[in-house]
N, C-alpha and C positions, 0 to 999 in steps of 0.2 A: 725500888725493891730488887733484890737479887735472889737467885735460886740455885741451890746446890743439890744434885742428885747423888745419893749414897747408894752405890750399886754393889753392896756387900753380898747380895743374893742375886746378882745379875739384873737384867733389864729386858723387858719385852713391851710390845705396844700396849697390851691391856694393863700392864703394871703402871706405865706412864699415865694412861687415862685415869686409872684408879687413884693415883697420887693427886692429880689435878682435882678430881671430884672430892677427894678426902680433904683437900685444902679449901673447899668451899665453892668450887666452880659449878654452877647449875646450868650452864648453857651448852652441854655436850649434845644433847638430842636435837636442840634447835640448830646447832651448827651443822650436824650431819644431815639434817633434813634438806639443807641447801644443795646437797648432791642430787636430789631428785631421783634417787635410785630406790626401787622397791626391794622387798625380800629380806628385811631385817627388823629386829625389835630389840631395843635397849633394855637391859635389866641391870640395876645397880643394887648391890647387896653388901650390907655391913657384915664383915666376917672377923674371925680371930685366927691369927696364925701364931701358933705356940703361945697363946695368951695375949698377943699383941693386936689391938684393934686396927683394922684396915678396911679399905673399900675395894670390892671386887666388881669390875665391869664385865658384863657378859653381853654378847650379841647372839641372839637366837636367829639363825639364818635359814632361808629357803635354799636348799642345795641347787635349785634350778637357776638361781640368779647369781652366778659366779663369774666375775671378770678376771681373766687370767693373764692376758698378754699385756705388755707394757703400753701399747697403743690404746688398749681398752681403758686402762687406768687414766691415761693422759686425756683422752677424749671426755671422759666423765667429769674430771676435775675442771677442764677448760669450759665445759658447758654449764657448770654449776653456778649458783648464785653466791658463792663464797666471796669474801673480800679478796682483793687482788693479792695482798700480802700472804694470805693463807694459801691461795691457789699457787702462788709462786714457790712458796716453801715446799708444798706437797709435790709439785711437779719436779722440783730439784731433787728431792729425796728419791722419788721413783726413778728418775733418770740415772741417779748414781747407783741405785740398786740394780737397774737393768744393765748398766755398763759393767758392773762387777760380776753379775750373774753370767753375762756373755763371756767375760774373760775367763772365769773359773771353769766354765763348761765348754769353752771353745766354739761358740756359735756367734753369728752376727747378732747385734743388739736387737734388730727388728724381729728376730726369730725367738727371742727370749720367752720362755714359758716358765712362769715363776714357780710352779710346783708348790713347795711348802710356803713360799712367800706369797703365792697368788691367792686370788679369791677376794670375795667381798669383805671378809673380816680384815684383811690387810689394808684394803682401801679405807675402811672405817677407822682402823687404828691410826694410820698415818695422817689422814685428814683431821681426825679428832684431836690428835696430838698437836698438829700445827695450829688449829683453832685455839687449843688451850694455851699454847705459848703466846698467841696473839692476845688472848684475854688477860693474862697476867702481865704482859709487857715488861718482862724482866730487863733491868738495866744491864745485867750480865748473868750468864749461866755457866756453872762449872759442874764437873763430875768427879767422883772418886775413881780410883782404879777399878776397871771392870772385872768382876768375878765372872769368868766364862764357864767354869765347870771343868769337867773332864770325862774320860771314857769315850764312848761312841754313841751316836744317835742314829736311829733308823730313818732313812729318807727314801725318796723315789729313786735315788741313784744307788741304793744299798746302804750299808753301814758306813758312816763317815766319822772321822775323829772330831772331838769337841776341843776347841771351837771349829765349826764347820768352815770349809774354804771361804764361803761368802762372808761369814762373821769375821774371820781372821783378816780378810782383805779390808773390810770396813773399819776395823780397829787398828789398821797399820799406823804406827806412829804414836798410838795411845798406850798408856800403861795398863797391863792386864795382870790378873792373878788367877790361879786355878780355882779358888773358892773352896768351900768346905766339903763338897760332895762331887762324886763322879756322875753328874747329870748336866744336861745343857741348860745353863742358867741365863746366858745372854743370847738372845735370838738375833738374826739379821735385822729384823724390823726394829727392835729396840736399839741396836747399835747404830743403825742408819739415822734414826730420829735424834738420838742424843748427840752423836758426833756432828750432826748438822747444826744444832743450836748451841752447843757448848763451845766456849772460847778458851777454857783453861781446865786444868786437872788439879785437884787438890782443894781442900776446904779453905775458902778465903776468910779473912777476918770479917765478921758480921755481927750486928746486933740482932740476935735470933728472935723472931716474932711468932713463928708457927712451925709445926712439924706435921707432915702428912705421910700416910703410908698407902701405897697401891699394891694390892695383893696379886700374887701370881697364882698359877693353877697347881703347882707342885705342893705336895705335903712332905716336908723334910724335917730333920731334927732341929733345924733353926727356922726362924720366921722367913718364909718365902715372900718377902715384900721389897719394894723399891721405896726408899725413904727420901722424901723431899723436904729440905730445910729452906725456909723462907725468912728473909730479914733485910735489914738495911745495911749497906756497906759501911764498915768501920774504917777509922782513919788508918792510913798506911798505904803502901803501894804493893799489892799482891803481885805475884808472878803469874804469867799466863803462858800457855803452850802455843808455839807457832811452828809451822812447817817451813823449812828453808829448802828451796829448789835452786840448783846450780847447773850451769852448762857452760862449756868453753868452746868458742868458735874461732877459727883462724882463716875462714874462707868466705866471709860475709862482708858485704859493703857496709861501711859505717853509716851510710845514708839511711839504711833500713832499720837501724837501732831505735830511733825515736818512735817508729811505728810499733815495734815490739813492746817498748815500754808503755805506750798508750794502751795497747791491747791488754797487757798484764793488769794495769790499773782498772781497766774497764771490766775485767773478769773477776775483780775483787781482791787483787793483791794489796796487802797492807803497805808494802814498800817494794821498790825494784831499783836496781842500780847496776852499773857496768864498771868493771875494774880492768885496766890494761895489764896483761900478764905476759910472760914468755911461755910459748907453747912448745910443742914437739919440734925437734930439729932447730931450735933456737928462733922459731918464727914468732913475730908479735901476734898476740891473740887477745880476745876479749872474754872475760869471765862475767857471765850474766847471772845475777842473783835476784831471786824474788822471795818475798815473805808472804805467807798466807795463813789463814785460820786452819786448824786441823780439819782434814777432809777435803781441802781444796787442791791437793796435789794433782788429782786427775785433771781438773779444769785448767789450772795454771800450766801443767805439763803440756796439755794439748795446744795452748797458746804458743809455748816455746817451740814445739815441733812445727806449728803452722807458719810462724812469722820469723823464724831464724833458720839457719842452715844446719842446725844441730841434728845428730842422729841418736843422741842419748841424753837423758836428764837424770841427775841423782837428787835425792831429797832425804832429809832427816828432820827430826823434831828437836826443838830447843826451847828453853825457857827464857822469857824476857820480863823485865820489870818496867812498868810504865807509870808515869805520873797521871793522876786524875786531871782531866782537861775539859774545857768548855770554850765555846766561841761567843763573842760579843761584838757589837758594833759601836764604835765611838765616833763622836762628831769632832772634826777638826775644821780649821778655817778654810781648808781646801775641799771639804766634803766628808761624807761618812766613809769609814775604813773598818773593815772586819779585822778583829784581832783574835788570836788563839792564846788562851791563858791556861797554863799548866802548873800544877803543884800549888803550894801555899807556903807562907813564911819564907824562910831562907831558901826554899826550893822553888819559889815562884818564878815563872818565866813568862814573858809576854812577847808575842811574835806577830807584828802586823802582816796582813795578807799582802804579799808583794804585788800581785796583779792589780789590786785596788790602788796601791801607792803609785805604781807605774802609770796607771791610767790618769790619776789625778795630777801627777807631775807633768804629764804631757799637756793636759788641759790648761794648767796654770803656768806652763813654761818655767818650771823650777826643777832642781835636781831631785831624783827619787829619794835620796837620803833625807832631804828636807821634809818631805811628807812622812817618811818613816818616823823621824824624831817627833813630829807633831802628833802622830798617832800614839807613840809611846807616852808622851806627856798627857794626852787625853785619857789614856788608859789608867795612868797613875791617879789623875784627878777623880776618875770614875770609881776606882777602888777606895779612895779616901772618903767618898760621900757616905 
C-alpha cells in the first residue's frame, strides 16, 4: 500500500493523526499509552469542515505536565515501551526540530526551548504519527506541494512571517504554495513529520482504495483538512524527489575518501561517488556527491564536514525516476547468490550481488565472472517457472 498526503490546506500534527484515524486506525491511544506519561486524555470527534466529513483528534492536557526541552522529549521516548522503529523515527524528528530551532534562534541545541513546538501535545502528535506510519506500513509515502499560508503569526518571539523560520527551514528543498488564506496552514510539527516519512512530491499513479480526512482547528472558507489517499501502486515508474549534496576538496588525502563514503552510506545516503575535477589554480580536486531523501541534508552535510576537509557544502533538490526493484536469492552450482531484479518486460534488469559471487569464486577457485553468469542463468530459470 502507498499513501499520498494532499496538503492543500496545510498540515499539522493533529491533522496527520486525524487522517490516520479517519482511515481506520484504532490503535492511537494504545500506542501513546506506551509513553507512560500522565496528564492527557484523547478525544476523537467526527466533524464536518465546509460540509466535508473529517476526523478531529483532541488532546485534553493537564498544564502541569508539559515537557519542553529537547532532552525531556528524548528521555521520555527512550524510556517508553514503543517499538524500536517508532522510537527511532520520533527521536529523529525531534532531533531535527531541535537542530533547526537552535539554528533559527541562534542558541546551542542543548538549550533549545521549543516554545510553540514544545509541550506534551507535540510529544503526543509526533509519537502518535510515527506509530500511525508504523501501523500502515506504506511501501512509499508522497506529499503534494505544501500550502503554508501567509501573513504573520503571533509567537513567543513576537509576530513572525508565515511560513515561520522553523517551518521554512524544515521545508527547504520542497515545493510550497501560499495557499488560499493568510493564516498559518503548515506548522513546524506537521512539516517535520511529513518530510521525515515522504520520499517524493506529487501524486503517484495508484489504484485508489480509500480517502481519509484529518481535520484542523481553523474555520476557513475552504475545508481545513489534510487529505490522505491510500491505494496500491500502479504500473509505471513515478519520479521521486532527492536532495543532492556536493563539495569539492583539493587538500585531502585520497586514503580518507573510502571512510567518507562509508560514513555517508551509514548515515542513509542513497548513493555517493567521487569525480576527479580541476579545481582553483589548476589544481587536481575531487568533487564528492551524495544523494539522499528530502530532509537528509543536515545529516549528510554533517558527515561531509566531519570526514572531509571541506568548509562548505551546497545542496539542491532534483527529481529522479527509478524502476521498481526487489531482491531474490537464486541457487547455483557454486552456492546461493543474491540478485537484484529491476523493472519488467523490456526494462527488466538482473544484477547478481558481486560480494556473493566473489566469495563463491574464491571458495571454488574459479573466475568471478563464471559465478556471475551462473547466477544470471539461475535467475532466468527462476523467472520462467
